[in-house]
C-alpha positions as CSV (number, residue, x, y, z in Angstrom):
1,X,-46.6,-20.5,-31.5
2,X,-44.7,-18.5,-29.2
3,X,-45.5,-20.9,-26.1
4,X,-45.1,-24.0,-28.0
5,X,-41.8,-23.6,-29.2
6,X,-40.8,-22.1,-25.7
7,X,-42.2,-24.9,-24.2
8,X,-40.5,-27.5,-26.4
9,X,-37.0,-25.9,-26.1
10,X,-37.0,-26.0,-22.2
11,X,-38.3,-29.6,-22.6
12,X,-35.4,-30.3,-24.8
13,X,-32.6,-28.9,-22.5
14,X,-33.9,-30.7,-19.2
15,X,-34.6,-34.0,-21.0
16,X,-32.4,-33.9,-23.8
17,X,-32.4,-38.1,-24.1
18,X,-36.4,-38.0,-24.5
19,X,-36.3,-34.9,-27.0
20,X,-33.6,-35.7,-29.4
21,X,-33.6,-33.0,-32.4
22,X,-35.8,-35.7,-34.5
23,X,-38.8,-36.0,-32.3
24,X,-38.5,-32.2,-31.5
25,X,-39.1,-31.8,-35.6
26,X,-42.2,-33.8,-35.7
27,X,-43.5,-32.1,-32.8
28,X,-43.0,-29.0,-34.5
29,X,-44.6,-30.8,-37.7
30,X,-47.6,-32.1,-36.2
31,X,-48.6,-28.5,-34.5
32,X,-48.0,-26.5,-37.6
33,X,-50.1,-29.3,-39.4
34,X,-53.0,-28.8,-36.5
35,X,-53.0,-25.1,-36.5
36,X,-53.1,-25.2,-40.7
37,X,-56.1,-27.6,-40.6
38,X,-57.4,-25.4,-37.8
39,X,-57.2,-22.4,-40.2
40,X,-59.4,-24.3,-42.9
41,X,-62.0,-25.1,-40.7
């Protein structure tokens, strides 16, 4: 979780046009959904 968050923050800092807040939220939601699905297996 920490690595994902750190990576997203770094990418957003270096390329804010490609990583607007809405895109960051969508990526975080998809990541968390993947964790939840993996936990239920």
